Every structure is written in structure tokens, then in C-alpha cells.
BAFI-3210 file (N, C-alpha, C; in Angstrom, 3 decimals, decimal comma, padded with zeros to 6 digits):
// residues 63
n [1|2|3|4|5|6|7|8|9|10|11|12|13|14|15|16|17|18|19|20|21|22|23|24|25|26|27|28|29|30|31|32|33|34|35|36|37|38|39|40|41|42|43|44|45|46|47|48|49|50|51|52|53|54|55|56|57|58|59|60|61|62|63]
n.u [030,963|032,068|030,950|030,945|030,745|028,270|026,573|027,032|025,982|023,346|022,505|022,739|020,844|018,503|018,134|017,379|015,539|013,636|012,324|011,412|008,731|007,371|008,891|008,257|005,718|006,072|005,689|007,223|010,495|010,899|009,292|010,588|013,082|012,309|011,455|013,835|015,368|014,642|016,194|018,837|021,625|021,516|022,557|022,522|022,214|019,451|020,375|022,664|021,435|019,856|021,918|023,067|020,967|020,887|023,411|023,099|021,135|022,608|024,577|023,010|022,137|024,552|025,086]
n.v [-013,126|-014,647|-014,109|-016,395|-018,443|-017,853|-018,232|-020,964|-022,108|-021,248|-022,500|-025,169|-025,260|-024,581|-026,856|-028,719|-031,496|-031,613|-029,175|-028,572|-028,689|-026,695|-024,472|-024,232|-023,146|-020,707|-017,182|-014,916|-013,411|-013,156|-015,181|-017,441|-017,148|-017,440|-020,109|-021,446|-020,763|-022,523|-024,737|-026,361|-025,795|-023,488|-020,385|-017,819|-014,279|-012,044|-010,079|-011,290|-013,466|-012,126|-010,970|-013,287|-014,252|-012,204|-012,609|-015,198|-014,676|-012,979|-014,738|-016,490|-014,797|-014,335|-016,683]
n.w [038,176|035,219|031,835|030,197|032,085|033,150|030,919|030,510|032,914|032,644|030,232|031,039|033,130|031,727|030,240|032,004|032,932|034,975|035,078|032,597|031,355|032,765|032,104|029,435|029,527|030,668|030,774|030,922|031,451|034,158|035,232|034,171|035,424|038,121|038,142|037,390|039,569|041,500|041,133|042,673|042,038|040,567|040,738|039,841|039,806|039,159|037,401|036,302|035,074|033,131|031,629|030,639|029,032|027,109|025,952|024,892|022,964|021,289|020,417|018,933|016,900|015,639|014,333]
ca.u [031,034|032,328|029,794|030,988|030,237|026,841|025,921|027,114|025,003|022,025|022,183|022,551|019,564|017,398|017,945|017,020|014,269|012,680|011,597|011,133|007,334|007,026|009,552|007,512|004,514|006,430|005,310|008,141|011,814|010,769|008,768|011,669|014,062|011,741|011,474|015,226|015,890|014,319|017,238|019,848|022,897|021,284|022,862|022,652|021,342|018,597|021,206|023,480|020,491|019,519|023,135|023,182|019,940|021,366|024,542|022,551|020,487|023,677|025,199|022,076|022,170|025,850|025,180]
ca.v [-014,341|-014,382|-014,364|-017,795|-019,251|-017,555|-018,914|-022,399|-022,452|-021,000|-023,586|-026,392|-025,153|-024,588|-028,206|-029,568|-032,186|-031,407|-027,912|-028,378|-028,374|-025,408|-023,427|-024,082|-022,339|-019,416|-016,063|-013,792|-013,741|-013,280|-016,526|-018,387|-016,998|-018,020|-021,566|-021,899|-020,536|-023,698|-025,726|-026,070|-025,239|-022,236|-019,335|-016,544|-013,164|-011,639|-009,334|-012,277|-014,202|-011,287|-010,862|-014,573|-014,279|-011,309|-013,274|-016,297|-014,064|-012,498|-015,929|-017,002|-013,869|-014,457|-017,965]
ca.w [037,386|033,804|030,957|029,755|033,193|033,235|029,798|030,762|033,938|032,092|029,302|031,822|033,840|030,764|029,710|033,142|032,703|036,053|034,934|031,175|031,033|033,374|031,317|028,183|029,735|031,278|029,913|031,067|031,989|035,606|035,494|033,879|036,497|039,342|037,971|037,427|040,921|042,314|040,917|043,701|041,557|039,839|041,714|039,150|040,172|038,040|036,456|035,586|034,239|031,984|030,807|029,953|027,977|026,043|025,285|024,080|021,789|020,406|019,833|017,936|015,771|014,977|013,604]
c.u [031,211|031,128|029,777|030,436|028,729|026,086|025,922|026,065|023,583|021,609|021,925|021,183|018,376|017,132|017,575|015,625|013,211|011,868|011,130|009,719|006,931|007,667|008,793|006,294|004,810|006,183|006,269|009,495|011,738|010,245|009,838|012,695|013,558|011,777|012,900|015,825|015,581|015,356|018,384|021,134|022,742|021,413|023,004|021,723|020,471|019,420|022,080|022,615|020,168|020,719|023,337|022,195|020,373|022,495|024,053|021,868|021,535|024,347|024,309|022,089|023,458|025,996|024,979]
c.v [-013,937|-014,786|-015,808|-018,731|-019,070|-018,316|-020,421|-022,835|-022,299|-022,114|-024,895|-026,381|-025,225|-025,976|-029,207|-030,163|-031,829|-030,118|-027,658|-027,955|-027,011|-024,260|-023,162|-023,172|-020,974|-018,292|-014,876|-014,278|-013,929|-014,666|-017,575|-018,343|-017,648|-019,548|-022,086|-021,746|-021,691|-024,799|-025,395|-025,410|-023,902|-021,074|-017,961|-015,491|-012,838|-010,908|-010,277|-013,083|-013,401|-011,099|-012,150|-014,698|-013,397|-011,961|-014,418|-015,767|-013,597|-013,665|-016,473|-016,110|-013,996|-015,736|-017,774]
c.w [035,920|032,956|030,457|030,828|033,336|032,151|030,025|031,789|033,406|031,137|030,039|032,517|032,885|030,196|030,805|032,928|033,747|035,916|033,500|030,847|031,573|032,603|030,023|028,342|030,374|030,279|029,995|031,577|033,501|035,993|035,269|035,006|037,785|039,282|038,090|038,816|041,874|042,176|041,876|043,196|040,831|040,816|041,064|039,740|038,957|036,979|035,638|034,621|032,973|031,064|030,012|028,808|026,806|025,257|024,400|022,824|020,785|019,692|018,710|016,686|014,962|014,163|012,117]
res [x|x|x|x|x|x|x|x|x|x|x|x|x|x|x|x|x|x|x|x|x|x|x|x|x|x|x|x|x|x|x|x|x|x|x|x|x|x|x|x|x|x|x|x|x|x|x|x|x|x|x|x|x|x|x|x|x|x|x|x|x|x|x]
***
């Protein structure tokens, strides 16, 4: 999957109302990944998820 597709899916999942409160209390990337994995359309592997997080951080730094 291309990084743009990964970031798009990640942003969509992170803004999902059904998991918002649980994400706020997550203490690690593994917890966030486990929560997001409960969303039916979230099909990223852990490696893709981590690549997406790195890309989002880079995008934020580039602003």
C-alpha cells in the first residue's frame, strides 16, 4: 500500500468517533493500533501503521 493511502486510512480511523475516548487514554502505539484494529475498514499492518505515524510526524515538522 502506498504511503498516501496509509496516511489517509490512518487519519480517517483516528477521527472515528466510536474510538475517540479510548484513543485519548491509550499509552502506546500498540494500544492505539489495537483500538484502531477494531474498526472494520482499518486493515493496516503494524508496519504500515508505524510508517503512517512516521509520515504524519514528518508532515507536522514540515509545516
